[in-house]
N, C-alpha and C positions, 0 to 999 in steps of 0.2 A: 479573555480565553476564547479559545477557538472553539469551533464545535467540534472539531476530530477528539479530543478526551471525551465525549461523552458518547459521544456515537461508536469508537472503539468500544465503550464501556457496555452500550448498549449488545455490542458483538458479541463480547465473551463472555456476557452474563448469560445471553440466548445460547452460547454454545456449553458454556457450563449446566444450563437448566436442561439442556437436550441431554447431555451427559450424563444425568441424573435420571428422566425420564427413559432414555436407551434402558439404561442399566435394571432398571425397574420392568423393562417389557421382558427382557429375559430373565430375569426371574420369575414373574408370571407365566409367561411360556412353560418353565420347567416344574414351577408349581401347579398348574395346571388352574392359576389362580389370580384373578389379574387384577383384583381388589387391593395387591400390594401397590398399585400408584396410590392410595389412600396415603401408604407411610411415605411416601418421593413426593406427595406434596407439598409435606412442610420442609423436609430435606432440600426442595429445590427454591425455595424462599431463603436458607441457610446459605447456600450458594449463592443465589444472587447476591444475598446482602455481603460477605464476606470478599468475595471478588470484587464487586463491586467498592469496598473499603480499602481494598489491599491496590488498584490500580489509581482511585484517587489519590491517596495516600502516596503514591510513589510519584502522583503526578504535580504534586505539593498542590492542588485544586482544595475550594471551598474549607472548612472548618475541620479539621481532623475530629475536636470531641464527639461535633455530633457527629459524623460520619461511622464513628466506631462505636458512639450509643447508639443508633440504629442499627448497625450490624450487631450488638450485643441482644438486645432488646428480639429483633429478630429471631436471633440464634437461641435463644432460650426456650421462645415461642415454638419454634418448628422442631427442637427436638425433642421436647415433650411433650407435643402433639405427635412425634414419628414415633417416638416410645411407648406410647398410650396406645396408638394402632395395632403397632405390630406386635405388643402384647397379647391383647383384647384378642387378636385373629389366631395365635399361633395354636396349629393343630385343629384350626376349622376348615372348613372348604369354603367353596367361592361364595362373597356375600348376594345373595337373594337378588338384590338390585341391579346386580352386574350380573347374575345369571339370567335374568329376565332381560335384558341390554343385548345379550350376547345373541341370545336365542333368536333375534329376529336380524342377523347379521347377514348381508347378502357375500355368501361366498367364504372365504378362511375368516373364524372368528377373530383368530389371532392378530391376521394383518387390520383387519377392520377395528381391531379395538384398539392396535398402535395409530391408527389414523385418528379417530375421534372420542379416545380415552386418553391415550398420553401425549400426543403432540397436541391435543386442544388443552388438557390441562398445563401442560407444558408453557402453550401461548399465554395464557391466564397468568402465570406465574410470575413472568416477564410484565405483562402489562401491570399489574395489580403492583409489581416490586417498584415501577418506575416513579414515584416519589420518592424512595431510598436514593436511586440510580441520580436524580436530578437537583436532589439536596447536598451530596456529597462532591457535586462540582460549581454549586449557585450560592448555599447557603452561609449565612455568617454566622456570629456568636451565638451560644445557647440565650434562651431570654427565658420570658415568664412563661410564653405560648408551648416552649418543650418541658418546659418542668408541668403545665397543664398535661401533654400530651403524654407523659410517664404517667401520671396516677390516673388516667383514663386506661393506657397498656393497662397500668398494675390490677387495677377494677376487673378487664376483661379479662388478664389471667388466672386471678383468682377465681372468678367465675366459672370461666371454660373449667376448670383445671379440679375445684371444689365440686360443681357438679359431675362430671367426670369417673371421680371418687369414688362419689356419691353412689352412683349407675352401679360401678365393679363391686362397689359391695352389695349394693341390693342383689344382683344377677349370681354373687356367691353363694348367697342364702336358698339352698334345696328348695328349700320352704315359697320361696317366691317364683319358684317355676310357673312361668305363665301368666304371671300377673304385671300390672302396670305400674311400674315405677311413678307414685305421688307425693314422697318426700323431699324434707329440706329444700332445695331450690327447685326440682322439680313440682314442686307446687304452687310455685312463683310463675314459671314459666314450661313450655312443654320442652324447650330447647335452650337449657341453661349454656350450653357447650356452644352452641351459634350463637347465642346471645354475646356471651365472652368471646367470639374469635373477632364478631363486627367489631366490641369495643376495642380489643386490641391492634385492629388497622388503623381507626380511626383516631387511636393514641398514637402510631406512629407517623401517620398523615399529620398531627397537630406538630411532632417532635422534627419532622421533615421542614415545615414550614417556616424556614427563617430566608425564604426569597418570594419575588412574586412567580418567577418561573415555578416553583413547587405548585401553587395555584392551578395551573393549567393540567396537572395530574389530578384534580377531585375525582374524576372519575374513577381512580384506580381503588379508593375504598367504595365509592359506590357502585362498582362491579363487584367486589367481597360481597358488600350486603347484600345487595340481588341473589347474587349466587347462595349465600345462605339462607334466604327466606323463603325467592321463588323459583329458585334454580336447582341445583342438585341437593338442596337439604333439608329445608323446611317442610318443605310443600310434596317431595319423593317420601320424606318416612314415613309422614303423616297416612300418604295414601298406603305404604306399606302397613303400617297401624291398623288401619280401619280394620274391622273386622272381628277385632281380639277384643275379651270379656272384658267389661270396665271402660273402653277406650271412648265411648259416645259421652258417657258420663263427664271422666279424666277432659275431654276435649272442651265438653261444656260449661265445666267451672274452671279450668286454668288457660291463663292468656297461653296464645302461638309463640309470641316473639319476645316481646317486651315486659319484665317482669311486674307482676302486680298482685297484690293479694289472693287468694281465691273464690272464687263466688260463691256464697252457702247455696244450702241445697236446694232451699226453696228461693231462691232469690232470679 
């Protein structure tokens, strides 16, 4: 196999993801709420996975079973995440994190958001989806590593989905207004959704790892894990939550990321 097909796939993936992000930007300007990019994040990966599956299958490259399995797992994850974030934000204003960020924009805040929010996140989607793209053109038949990857993906998907559902039910009760969610999975980690997200992408990497070429894309799940822990995920949300009643005690007894039993009050 020549390098032409994978390079073409990369170009098409970038174009598809770019179209998703530009569409989200148009909605963001119209709504006056650039947090819509969070919905586009999951959909960008769906576009990358499906376009890769179609192109690789048409070229006769790789193993179609692995390619479409990766596309299916990514689509299920991305659509659920986009729907959850979209429903959560419905009827609300701009996310305070984006509000503070865009308040510092030099010049037009919309163009600033286009450059440093939409295009940056689109570039990250293309980078993080590289294991899916490379596997579609190089990996052989599915084996035990792919099975392990599916199990890791499933654990992450369930952790993320259950954590989001628990938080949604907690917030829906007016009696909990202003209180810290510290029940269910949220008693074991302050960010079960981010931890589940990380597992999902390590699971996809394992499913994709049917050739040595895919190992060269190891930075992809590492970047995703970094974003969830030190980038725009855990770190920023913890900063936003500081100062809320009960936060200091909750943070003291609850793991920041990796799940573990909560510390005792006297521990």
